[in-house]
One Martini backbone bead per residue (centre of mass of N, CA, C, O) as a GRO file, in nm:
protein
  131
    1VAL     BB    1   0.098   0.035   0.021
    2GLY     BB    2   0.050   0.367  -0.021
    3VAL     BB    3   0.228   0.653   0.122
    4ARG     BB    4   0.185   1.005   0.233
    5ASN     BB    5   0.240   1.310   0.292
    6PRO     BB    6  -0.030   1.503   0.360
    7TRP     BB    7   0.070   1.785   0.265
    8ASP     BB    8   0.170   1.693  -0.010
    9MET     BB    9  -0.091   1.551  -0.104
   10MET     BB   10  -0.275   1.803  -0.116
   11VAL     BB   11  -0.124   1.947  -0.339
   12SER     BB   12  -0.146   1.724  -0.547
   13PHE     BB   13  -0.451   1.696  -0.557
   14PHE     BB   14  -0.522   1.980  -0.637
   15PHE     BB   15  -0.366   1.990  -0.914
   16TRP     BB   16  -0.496   1.740  -1.034
   17TRP     BB   17  -0.802   1.824  -1.008
   18LEU     BB   18  -0.795   2.081  -1.179
   19GLU     BB   19  -0.745   1.890  -1.454
   20GLU     BB   20  -0.988   1.710  -1.386
   21PRO     BB   21  -1.292   1.621  -1.518
   22SER     BB   22  -1.364   1.437  -1.237
   23ARG     BB   23  -1.394   1.635  -1.034
   24PRO     BB   24  -1.517   1.744  -0.763
   25VAL     BB   25  -1.791   1.874  -0.661
   26GLY     BB   26  -1.716   2.201  -0.547
   27MET     BB   27  -1.430   2.254  -0.601
   28PRO     BB   28  -1.199   2.462  -0.541
   29ASN     BB   29  -0.953   2.695  -0.704
   30ASP     BB   30  -0.817   2.726  -0.419
   31PHE     BB   31  -0.616   2.615  -0.170
   32ARG     BB   32  -0.744   2.731   0.084
   33SER     BB   33  -1.035   2.628   0.018
   34PHE     BB   34  -0.963   2.333  -0.021
   35ILE     BB   35  -0.880   2.268   0.266
   36ARG     BB   36  -1.142   2.341   0.401
   37TRP     BB   37  -1.320   2.149   0.231
   38HIS     BB   38  -1.173   1.882   0.292
   39VAL     BB   39  -1.155   1.880   0.619
   40ASN     BB   40  -1.485   1.936   0.640
   41GLY     BB   41  -1.609   1.688   0.437
   42ALA     BB   42  -1.669   1.730   0.130
   43HIS     BB   43  -1.417   1.534   0.119
   44PRO     BB   44  -1.357   1.244   0.214
   45ILE     BB   45  -1.163   1.083   0.460
   46ASN     BB   46  -0.982   0.779   0.382
   47LEU     BB   47  -0.801   0.592   0.613
   48SER     BB   48  -0.827   0.287   0.499
   49TYR     BB   49  -0.583   0.289   0.312
   50TRP     BB   50  -0.392   0.254   0.590
   51LEU     BB   51  -0.629   0.214   0.815
   52MET     BB   52  -0.777  -0.024   1.049
   53ASN     BB   53  -0.886   0.045   1.341
   54GLY     BB   54  -0.595   0.199   1.373
   55GLU     BB   55  -0.450  -0.015   1.184
   56ARG     BB   56  -0.245  -0.189   1.017
   57TRP     BB   57  -0.313  -0.402   0.713
   58ALA     BB   58  -0.048  -0.427   0.577
   59ASP     BB   59   0.263  -0.573   0.503
   60PHE     BB   60   0.326  -0.314   0.312
   61TYR     BB   61   0.485   0.012   0.279
   62VAL     BB   62   0.490   0.275   0.042
   63ARG     BB   63   0.681   0.555   0.017
   64PHE     BB   64   0.693   0.828  -0.172
   65GLU     BB   65   0.970   0.947  -0.059
   66ARG     BB   66   1.079   0.617  -0.107
   67LEU     BB   67   1.002   0.452  -0.364
   68ASP     BB   68   1.247   0.299  -0.475
   69GLU     BB   69   1.341   0.164  -0.213
   70ASP     BB   70   1.067   0.019  -0.140
   71CYS     BB   71   1.039  -0.138  -0.408
   72ARG     BB   72   1.294  -0.303  -0.380
   73VAL     BB   73   1.202  -0.452  -0.123
   74MET     BB   74   0.938  -0.569  -0.232
   75TRP     BB   75   1.052  -0.735  -0.461
   76LYS     BB   76   1.230  -0.912  -0.282
   77LYS     BB   77   0.996  -1.034  -0.111
   78LEU     BB   78   0.871  -1.154  -0.396
   79GLY     BB   79   1.117  -1.259  -0.580
   80LEU     BB   80   1.210  -1.012  -0.754
   81GLU     BB   81   1.338  -0.829  -1.010
   82TYR     BB   82   1.488  -0.514  -1.007
   83HIS     BB   83   1.458  -0.223  -1.259
   84GLY     BB   84   1.292  -0.005  -1.176
   85LEU     BB   85   1.131   0.298  -1.247
   86PRO     BB   86   0.937   0.485  -1.411
   87ARG     BB   87   0.911   0.804  -1.569
   88LEU     BB   88   0.664   1.012  -1.426
   89LYS     BB   89   0.565   1.318  -1.381
   90THR     BB   90   0.844   1.522  -1.415
   91LYS     BB   91   0.681   1.826  -1.440
   92GLY     BB   92   0.638   1.911  -1.166
   93ARG     BB   93   0.675   2.116  -0.893
   94ALA     BB   94   0.947   1.992  -0.804
   95ILE     BB   95   1.098   2.075  -1.062
   96ARG     BB   96   1.032   2.391  -1.005
   97GLY     BB   97   1.100   2.424  -0.679
   98ILE     BB   98   0.828   2.366  -0.512
   99HIS     BB   99   0.742   2.344  -0.203
  100TYR     BB  100   0.471   2.249  -0.025
  101SER     BB  101   0.492   2.472   0.208
  102ALA     BB  102   0.433   2.729   0.022
  103TYR     BB  103   0.100   2.675   0.039
  104TYR     BB  104   0.109   2.747   0.348
  105GLU     BB  105  -0.059   2.808   0.638
  106ASP     BB  106  -0.088   2.755   0.963
  107TRP     BB  107  -0.392   2.662   0.963
  108MET     BB  108  -0.346   2.444   0.743
  109VAL     BB  109  -0.148   2.267   0.888
  110GLN     BB  110  -0.345   2.202   1.126
  111SER     BB  111  -0.577   2.081   0.961
  112VAL     BB  112  -0.419   1.841   0.845
  113ALA     BB  113  -0.318   1.727   1.113
  114LYS     BB  114  -0.603   1.658   1.219
  115ALA     BB  115  -0.712   1.481   0.980
  116TYR     BB  116  -0.409   1.306   0.983
  117GLN     BB  117  -0.309   1.212   1.267
  118ARG     BB  118  -0.278   0.899   1.245
  119VAL     BB  119  -0.087   0.889   1.000
  120ILE     BB  120   0.134   1.067   1.114
  121SER     BB  121   0.199   0.889   1.365
  122GLU     BB  122   0.237   0.607   1.227
  123PHE     BB  123   0.461   0.735   0.995
  124GLY     BB  124   0.622   1.004   1.091
  125TYR     BB  125   0.514   1.274   1.012
  126GLU     BB  126   0.610   1.604   0.888
  127PHE     BB  127   0.636   1.940   0.867
  128GLU     BB  128   0.826   2.089   0.612
  129ASP     BB  129   0.967   2.402   0.656
  130LYS     BB  130   1.025   2.615   0.343
  131ARG     BB  131   0.908   2.926   0.354
   0.00000   0.00000   0.00000
């Protein structure tokens, strides 16, 4: 199962959904409003992707932040030869040098922290402030 830093994930979701024809109905066009809309339940937060009844349910979690390293370990556990991952979506905001924290105000950091509190504590995520 894949897991990602929730603050980084929100920025990624926002920009992906802006371009997506099937984006959620009523989704705001600015990041500040998007965070408020998302964490207040307009778009449900489904923590069962990562945890069920507050516990990890998968045998292995691949962290987005160390995708290649974790995939290498997972392939080995499965007895497969690892040849690396394809390069997709390489022209994203990270390539342009914009760190996810640049999109946040303090209240937004706290809102995401509250909404994803269990995932943050379970996987040891922190808001990396490079504003």
